[in-house]
ZADO-1210 file (C-alpha; in nm, 4 decimals, padded with zeros to 6 digits):
<atoms>
<atom x="16.3228" y="13.9789" z="03.5391" code="MET" pos="1"/>
<atom x="16.2851" y="14.2544" z="03.8133" code="ILE" pos="2"/>
<atom x="16.0571" y="14.4477" z="03.5353" code="LEU" pos="3"/>
<atom x="15.8270" y="14.1509" z="03.5198" code="LYS" pos="4"/>
<atom x="15.7743" y="14.0546" z="03.8596" code="VAL" pos="5"/>
<atom x="15.7063" y="14.4297" z="03.9482" code="LEU" pos="6"/>
<atom x="15.4644" y="14.4420" z="03.6484" code="LEU" pos="7"/>
<atom x="15.2834" y="14.1163" z="03.8009" code="VAL" pos="8"/>
<atom x="15.2726" y="14.2673" z="04.1528" code="ILE" pos="9"/>
<atom x="15.1253" y="14.6009" z="03.9888" code="GLY" pos="10"/>
<atom x="14.8212" y="14.4014" z="03.8157" code="VAL" pos="11"/>
<atom x="14.7464" y="14.1937" z="04.1027" code="ILE" pos="12"/>
<atom x="14.7420" y="14.5367" z="04.3412" code="GLY" pos="13"/>
<atom x="14.5042" y="14.6907" z="04.0721" code="ILE" pos="14"/>
<atom x="14.3014" y="14.3753" z="04.0667" code="VAL" pos="15"/>
<atom x="14.2884" y="14.3701" z="04.4196" code="TYR" pos="16"/>
<atom x="14.1631" y="14.7112" z="04.4745" code="PHE" pos="17"/>
<atom x="13.9161" y="14.7302" z="04.1968" code="MET" pos="18"/>
<atom x="13.7437" y="14.3832" z="04.2616" code="PHE" pos="19"/>
<atom x="13.8507" y="14.2100" z="04.6020" code="ILE" pos="20"/>
<atom x="13.8714" y="14.5195" z="04.8413" code="LYS" pos="21"/>
<atom x="13.5228" y="14.5639" z="05.0398" code="LYS" pos="22"/>
<atom x="13.3524" y="14.8723" z="04.9572" code="LYS" pos="23"/>
<atom x="13.1578" y="15.0770" z="05.1912" code="PRO" pos="24"/>
<atom x="12.8038" y="14.9448" z="05.2597" code="THR" pos="25"/>
<atom x="12.4596" y="15.1573" z="05.1891" code="ILE" pos="26"/>
<atom x="12.4042" y="15.2045" z="05.5937" code="SER" pos="27"/>
<atom x="12.7512" y="15.3277" z="05.6262" code="GLN" pos="28"/>
<atom x="12.6577" y="15.5926" z="05.3604" code="LYS" pos="29"/>
<atom x="12.3238" y="15.6667" z="05.5386" code="ASN" pos="30"/>
<atom x="12.4715" y="15.7089" z="05.8722" code="GLN" pos="31"/>
<atom x="12.7463" y="15.9634" z="05.7492" code="ALA" pos="32"/>
<atom x="12.4198" y="16.1418" z="05.5549" code="LYS" pos="33"/>
<atom x="12.2186" y="16.1503" z="05.9283" code="ALA" pos="34"/>
<atom x="12.5419" y="16.2662" z="06.0858" code="LYS" pos="35"/>
<atom x="12.5670" y="16.5922" z="05.8131" code="LYS" pos="36"/>
<atom x="12.2173" y="16.6439" z="05.8809" code="ASN" pos="37"/>
<atom x="12.2326" y="16.6555" z="06.2453" code="GLU" pos="38"/>
<atom x="12.5035" y="16.9244" z="06.1951" code="GLU" pos="39"/>
<atom x="12.3174" y="17.1291" z="05.9760" code="LYS" pos="40"/>
<atom x="11.9718" y="17.1193" z="06.2252" code="ALA" pos="41"/>
<atom x="12.2209" y="17.3629" z="06.4500" code="ASP" pos="42"/>
<atom x="12.2388" y="17.6348" z="06.2080" code="ASP" pos="43"/>
<atom x="12.1908" y="17.9600" z="06.3408" code="MET" pos="44"/>
<atom x="11.9403" y="18.2003" z="06.1884" code="VAL" pos="45"/>
<atom x="11.8482" y="18.5699" z="06.2637" code="GLU" pos="46"/>
<atom x="11.4866" y="18.6274" z="06.3423" code="CYS" pos="47"/>
<atom x="11.3303" y="18.8285" z="06.0805" code="SER" pos="48"/>
<atom x="11.1206" y="19.0838" z="06.3451" code="SER" pos="49"/>
<atom x="11.3727" y="19.1425" z="06.6693" code="CYS" pos="50"/>
<atom x="11.7298" y="19.0161" z="06.5341" code="GLY" pos="51"/>
<atom x="11.8150" y="18.7757" z="06.7821" code="VAL" pos="52"/>
<atom x="11.9995" y="18.4614" z="06.6580" code="TYR" pos="53"/>
<atom x="11.8070" y="18.1287" z="06.7260" code="ALA" pos="54"/>
<atom x="11.9100" y="17.7726" z="06.6289" code="GLU" pos="55"/>
<atom x="11.6972" y="17.6193" z="06.3090" code="VAL" pos="56"/>
<atom x="11.5613" y="17.3546" z="06.5012" code="SER" pos="57"/>
<atom x="11.4108" y="17.6174" z="06.7844" code="GLU" pos="58"/>
<atom x="11.2944" y="17.8681" z="06.5508" code="SER" pos="59"/>
<atom x="10.9494" y="17.9131" z="06.3991" code="ILE" pos="60"/>
<atom x="10.9487" y="17.9186" z="06.0172" code="LEU" pos="61"/>
<atom x="10.6463" y="18.1397" z="05.8928" code="SER" pos="62"/>
<atom x="10.5846" y="18.2759" z="05.5532" code="ASN" pos="63"/>
<atom x="10.9428" y="18.1824" z="05.4557" code="ALA" pos="64"/>
<atom x="11.0998" y="18.3880" z="05.7263" code="LYS" pos="65"/>
<atom x="11.2687" y="18.2349" z="06.0554" code="TYR" pos="66"/>
<atom x="11.1123" y="18.3855" z="06.4063" code="TYR" pos="67"/>
<atom x="11.2610" y="18.3280" z="06.7554" code="CYS" pos="68"/>
<atom x="10.8947" y="18.3091" z="06.9492" code="SER" pos="69"/>
<atom x="10.5485" y="18.2929" z="06.8702" code="GLN" pos="70"/>
<atom x="10.5362" y="18.6940" z="06.9985" code="GLU" pos="71"/>
<atom x="10.7700" y="18.7819" z="06.6975" code="CYS" pos="72"/>
<atom x="10.5169" y="18.6063" z="06.4547" code="VAL" pos="73"/>
<atom x="10.2533" y="18.8096" z="06.5983" code="VAL" pos="74"/>
<atom x="10.4226" y="19.1041" z="06.6189" code="LYS" pos="75"/>
<atom x="10.5317" y="19.0799" z="06.2626" code="ALA" pos="76"/>
<atom x="10.1860" y="19.0074" z="06.0847" code="ALA" pos="77"/>
</atoms>
């Protein structure tokens, strides 16, 4: 008798978690991706000319290399 009750409760629990419980919406997934992208923008890269580290968002990308300033870009050319 107890085994039947536990089995019914288990089936009801499985049905609840598979079909009834709300799944995250698309907007919540997009917010999580945006947050990850913001964290990646703060990565530090080394200047190819002088070796100084600068944030990706503040550095200059030229010829597939990162530079800390326009002066380093001109000096490397």
